[in-house]
C-alpha positions in Angstrom: -16.3 -2.3 -10.5 -14.3 -0.6 -13.3 -12.4 2.7 -12.7 -13.8 5.7 -14.5 -11.6 7.8 -16.8 -11.0 11.5 -17.1 -8.0 13.8 -17.8 -6.3 15.4 -14.8 -3.5 18.0 -14.9 -0.9 18.2 -12.1 -0.4 21.6 -10.7 3.2 23.0 -10.6 5.1 22.8 -7.3 5.0 26.1 -5.4 8.2 28.0 -4.8 9.5 27.8 -1.3 9.2 30.9 0.9 11.8 31.0 3.6 12.0 33.5 6.5 14.8 33.7 9.0 14.4 35.2 12.5 17.4 35.7 14.8 17.2 36.7 18.4 20.1 37.1 20.9 19.8 37.7 24.6 22.5 38.2 27.2 22.1 38.1 30.9 22.7 41.6 32.1 22.8 43.0 28.5 19.6 44.3 26.9 20.9 44.8 23.3 19.0 43.0 20.5 20.9 41.6 17.5 19.3 42.4 14.2 19.1 40.6 10.9 22.4 42.0 9.6 24.5 39.8 11.9 27.0 37.5 10.1 26.7 33.7 10.3 28.3 32.0 13.3 31.1 30.5 11.2 32.3 34.0 10.4 32.6 35.2 14.0 35.8 35.0 16.0 36.4 34.2 19.7 35.7 36.8 22.3 35.5 37.2 26.1 33.2 35.0 28.1 29.7 36.3 28.9 26.8 34.0 29.7 24.5 34.4 26.7 22.0 32.5 24.5 21.0 32.9 20.9 18.0 31.3 19.1 17.8 31.0 15.4 14.3 30.1 14.0 13.8 29.1 10.4 10.2 28.7 9.1 9.8 27.0 5.8 6.5 26.7 4.0 6.2 23.7 1.7 3.4 22.0 -0.1 1.7 18.9 1.3 3.7 16.0 -0.1 3.2 13.5 2.8 1.0 10.5 3.3 -2.4 12.2 3.4 -5.3 11.2 1.2 -5.6 13.5 -1.8 -9.1 15.0 -2.4 -9.3 14.0 -6.0 -8.0 10.8 -7.6 -6.4 11.4 -11.0 -7.6 9.1 -13.8 -6.7 8.3 -17.3 -7.6 9.6 -20.8 -8.7 7.1 -23.4 -5.7 7.7 -25.6 -3.3 7.0 -22.7 -5.1 3.7 -21.9 -5.1 2.5 -25.5 -1.3 3.1 -26.0 -0.2 1.7 -22.7 1.2 -1.8 -22.4 2.2 -2.9 -18.8 5.8 -3.9 -18.3 5.3 -6.3 -15.4 7.8 -7.0 -12.6 7.2 -7.7 -8.9 8.7 -8.4 -5.5 7.4 -9.8 -2.2 8.3 -10.1 1.4 6.8 -12.0 4.3 7.6 -11.9 8.1 6.2 -13.8 11.0 5.7 -10.5 13.0 5.0 -10.9 16.7 3.0 -14.2 16.2 4.4 -17.6 17.3 3.4 -19.2 14.0 3.5 -18.1 10.4 0.1 -18.6 8.7 0.5 -16.5 5.6 1.2 -17.8 2.0 1.5 -16.0 -1.3 2.0 -16.7 -5.0 3.8 -14.5 -7.5 3.9 -15.2 -11.3 5.0 -12.4 -13.5 4.7 -14.3 -16.8 1.6 -16.5 -16.5 1.6 -17.5 -20.2 5.1 -18.9 -20.0 4.4 -20.6 -16.7 1.4 -22.5 -18.0 2.6 -23.0 -21.6 0.1 -24.4 -24.1 -2.4 -24.8 -21.2 -3.4 -21.2 -21.5 -4.1 -19.0 -24.5 -4.6 -15.4 -23.2 -3.9 -11.7 -24.0 -0.3 -10.6 -23.2 1.3 -9.6 -21.0 -0.3 -12.0 -18.4 0.4 -12.4 -14.7 -1.1 -13.9 -11.5 -0.7 -13.1 -7.8 -2.3 -14.4 -4.7 -2.1 -13.7 -0.9 -3.6 -16.1 1.5 -3.9 -15.2 5.2 -4.6 -18.3 7.3 -6.3 -18.6 10.7 -6.9 -21.5 13.0 -3.5 -22.9 11.9 -1.5 -22.7 8.7 -3.2 -25.7 6.9 -5.8 -23.9 4.8 -3.4 -21.2 3.5 -0.7 -23.8 2.7 -3.3 -25.9 0.8 -4.3 -22.8 -1.3 -0.7 -22.1 -2.2 -0.3 -25.7 -3.4 -3.5 -26.0 -5.3 -4.6 -22.5 -6.4 -3.2 -22.9 -9.9 -5.0 -26.2 -10.3 -8.3 -24.8 -9.3 -8.0 -21.7 -11.4 -6.5 -23.0 -14.6 -6.8 -26.8 -14.8 -10.3 -27.6 -13.4 -12.4 -24.6 -14.0 -12.3 -24.3 -17.8 -10.4 -21.0 -17.9 -11.4 -19.0 -21.0 -9.0 -19.0 -23.9 -8.7 -15.9 -26.0 -6.1 -13.7 -27.6 -8.0 -10.4 -27.2 -9.7 -8.8 -24.2 -13.4 -7.8 -24.3 -16.2 -7.6 -21.9 -17.3 -11.2 -22.6 -13.8 -12.5 -21.9 -13.6 -10.5 -18.6 -16.9 -11.8 -17.4 -15.8 -15.4 -18.3 -12.6 -14.8 -16.2 -14.6 -13.7 -13.2 -16.9 -16.6 -13.5 -14.0 -19.0 -13.6 -12.3 -17.4 -10.6 -15.5 -17.5 -8.7 -15.9 -21.3 -9.4 -12.3 -21.8 -8.4 -12.8 -20.1 -5.0 -15.9 -22.2 -4.3 -14.3 -25.4 -5.4 -11.3 -24.8 -3.2 -13.7 -24.1 -0.3 -15.4 -27.5 -0.7 -12.1 -29.2 -1.2 -10.9 -27.9 2.2 -14.0 -29.6 3.7 -13.1 -32.9 2.0 -9.4 -33.1 2.9 -9.2 -35.1 6.1 -5.6 -33.8 6.8 -6.9 -30.2 7.3 -8.6 -29.2 10.6 -12.2 -28.1 10.2 -11.3 -25.1 12.3 -8.6 -24.0 9.8 -9.5 -21.3 7.3 -7.9 -18.7 5.1 -8.7 -15.5 3.3 -7.9 -15.3 -0.4 -6.9 -12.3 -2.5 -6.0 -12.8 -6.2 -5.0 -10.5 -9.0 -4.9 -11.3 -12.7 -3.4 -9.1 -15.4 -4.3 -9.7 -19.1 -3.0 -7.0 -21.4 -4.2 -3.7 -19.9 -6.9 -5.4 -17.8 -6.5 -5.9 -14.0 -9.0 -8.2 -12.3 -8.9 -8.5 -8.5 -10.9 -11.1 -6.6 -11.2 -11.0 -2.8 -12.6 -13.2 0.0 -11.7 -11.9 3.5 -9.7 -8.9 4.7 -6.5 -8.9 2.7 -6.4 -5.8 0.5 -5.2 -4.8 -3.0 -4.4 -1.1 -3.6 -3.6 0.4 -7.0 -1.3 3.4 -7.2 -2.6 5.8 -9.9 -0.3 8.8 -10.2 0.4 8.6 -6.5 -3.2 8.2 -5.4 -4.3 5.1 -3.6 -7.3 3.3 -5.3 -8.6 0.4 -3.3 -9.2 -2.7 -5.5 -10.9 -4.8 -2.8 -13.3 -4.5 0.1 -12.3 -5.7 3.6 -14.9 -8.4 4.6 -15.2 -7.6 8.2 -18.0 -7.0 10.7 -17.5 -3.2 10.7 -18.4 -3.1 7.0 -22.1 -2.1 6.8 -23.0 -4.3 3.8 -21.4 -7.3 5.4 -23.2 -6.7 8.7 -26.5 -6.5 6.9 -25.7 -9.7 4.9 -24.8 -11.6 8.1 -27.9 -10.4 9.9 -30.1 -11.5 6.9 -28.5 -14.9 7.0 -29.3 -15.5 10.6 -25.8 -14.9 11.9 -24.8 -12.2 14.4 -21.8 -9.9 15.3 -20.5 -10.0 18.8 -17.6 -7.7 19.9 -16.6 -7.3 16.2 -16.5 -11.0 15.5 -18.8 -13.1 13.3 -20.9 -15.3 15.6 -18.5 -14.2 18.4 -15.7 -16.3 16.9 -14.2 -15.1 13.6 -12.8 -11.6 12.7 -13.8 -12.0 9.0 -17.2 -12.5 7.4 -15.9 -14.3 4.3 -13.3 -17.1 4.2 -12.3 -20.4 2.6 -12.5 -23.4 5.0 -13.6 -22.8 8.6 -16.0 -25.8 8.2 -16.7 -25.9 11.9 -18.7 -22.7 11.2 -20.3 -23.8 8.0 -23.1 -26.3 7.5 -22.7 -29.0 4.9 -23.7 -27.7 1.5 -23.3 -24.1 2.7 -24.5 -21.5 0.3 -24.3 -17.8 -0.3 -27.1 -17.4 2.2 -24.9 -18.6 5.1 -23.3 -16.2 7.6 -19.8 -17.2 6.6 -19.3 -17.6 2.9 -16.4 -18.1 0.4 -18.0 -16.0 -2.4 -15.4 -13.5 -3.8 -16.1 -9.9 -4.8 -14.5 -8.5 -7.9 -13.1 -5.2 -9.0 -11.5 -4.3 -12.3 -9.3 -1.5 -13.7 -8.0 -0.7 -17.2 -4.4 0.1 -16.8 -2.8 3.2 -18.3 0.4 5.2 -18.0 -0.6 6.7 -14.7 -1.0 3.3 -13.1 2.3 2.7 -11.4 2.0 -0.4 -9.2 -0.3 -2.6 -7.2 0.2 -3.4 -3.5 -1.3 -6.6 -2.1 -1.1 -7.2 1.6 -2.6 -9.2 4.4 -4.5 -7.5 7.2 -1.4 -7.2 9.4 -0.4 -4.3 7.1 -3.8 -2.6 7.0 -4.4 -2.9 10.7 -1.8 -0.2 11.3 -1.7 2.0 8.2 -4.0 3.5 5.6 -4.0 2.5 1.9 -2.5 6.0 1.0 0.2 5.6 3.6 1.3 2.3 2.1 1.2 3.6 -1.5 3.2 6.7 -0.6 5.8 4.6 1.1 6.2 2.2 -1.8 6.2 5.0 -4.4 9.0 6.8 -2.5 11.0 3.6 -2.3 10.6 2.8 -6.0 11.8 6.3 -6.9 14.8 5.9 -4.7 16.0 2.4 -5.6 13.4 1.0 -8.1 13.3 -2.4 -6.4 9.8 -3.8 -5.7 11.1 -6.6 -3.4 12.9 -4.0 -1.3 9.7 -1.9 -1.2 7.7 -4.9 0.0 10.2 -5.4 2.8 10.2 -1.7 3.7 6.4 -1.8 4.0 6.5 -4.8 6.3 9.2 -3.1 8.5 6.9 0.0 8.7 4.0 -2.1 9.9 6.3 -3.7 12.5 7.4 -0.2 13.6 3.8 0.7 14.0 3.3 -2.3 16.3 1.2 -4.6 14.2 0.0 -7.7 16.0 -0.1 -10.1 13.0 1.9 -12.0 10.4 2.9 -9.8 7.5 2.9 -10.4 3.8 3.3 -7.9 0.9 3.4 -8.3 -2.9 4.3 -5.2 -5.0 3.5 -5.5 -8.7 5.0 -2.7 -11.0 3.4 -1.8 -14.3 6.1 0.6 -15.5 9.5 -0.5 -16.7 11.4 1.9 -14.5 10.5 4.3 -11.7 13.9 5.3 -10.3 15.8 8.5 -10.8 16.5 10.6 -12.9 13.2 12.4 -13.1 12.4 15.9 -14.2 13.6 18.6 -11.8 10.0 19.2 -10.7 9.4 15.5 -9.9 12.7 15.3 -8.0 11.9 18.4 -6.0 8.5 16.9 -5.0 10.2 13.7 -3.7 12.9 15.6 -1.8 10.8 18.2 -0.1 9.9 17.6 3.6 6.3 16.7 4.3 5.4 19.6 6.5 6.8 23.0 7.7 9.7 22.6 10.1 11.2 24.9 12.7 14.7 24.5 14.1 16.4 26.3 16.9 20.2 26.4 17.4 22.3 28.1 20.1 25.6 30.1 19.7 28.5 29.7 22.1 29.2 32.4 24.7 32.4 33.4 22.9 30.8 33.6 19.5 28.0 35.9 20.7 30.5 38.2 22.4 32.4 38.6 19.2 29.2 39.1 17.3 28.2 42.0 19.6 31.7 43.5 19.2 31.5 43.2 15.5 28.1 45.0 15.4 29.2 47.7 17.8 32.4 48.6 15.9 31.5 48.2 12.3 27.8 48.9 12.0 26.9 51.9 14.2 
């Protein structure tokens, strides 16, 4: 699926409207202190009377939090044609609350330099992969070791210096073959348990083209001008199309699990659940789904994460968190760690892996005053209450009585 393009204009940030309300009460005294009272720091010390003052401040601010915007901004043709991604990335992985780590990932920012003369492709080029294992770490570890071989050595990866539709279709065909070959290889490797499997999420960048392939429930999310655009589909039993496909294949869903066993409906490996020579008509398949995007100036970064992230937060939450981090310190590796720590704070129950791929050369400060105001504003209206000391309020009453009657 290719993202559509249209021109969007960002509305100016509204001006803050602030109202202050002060109220003072004293036990045994019925006087009300009005708005003309001085600030507490300007009041001297007086005699002791048991009193209480509340100061309420209401601030109306625009919604700048982690909510899903109603409209996703997209790109003009001129912006897309002029844009060249400046690729840099960072990653972080954590075992989480599990006893064993079953995640693996690959991060290559310069694919052409990595493969040398083996690959002729449009520049810049990059490759990323996230593999979330289950039934032990064997299948995910196998994919980390052999993914490059399956993709670029044994699948006749297309060679070209320019990107067109024919080239992109050839790339997708090659990636699909690599996924299916890797699935069969897991069945043939006697050192890997037949109950071990893994999801597979890969992202390829060639020039301005982003191609994402997914099998399982890892997820890739593109940040376009602050808006989360999902670049993959979670292959789980709660997805309507997957449920229908499983039912048509003769499988079943029980308590949210495929055949009552597996939480995903697509995976590599898991040959104890696949028949020899399993095809696309089986309940559990390794077939990847593809999504594409043509990158432009509004495309800031890509987040790739295992399901331990998405179990506890939305795509927009993750994008907003990473975007704020990049604007504060411009470090994608640190952003990946911050996203993992947020998932742990939200009590995820799984291993955690995040890859953050930036397409802009720099996202840190300084920005325009308007952009900086957007980042520094609180996410919602706040109200605060503070109390004055007994002595301060007595002096305040004395000041009002003597000078302003």
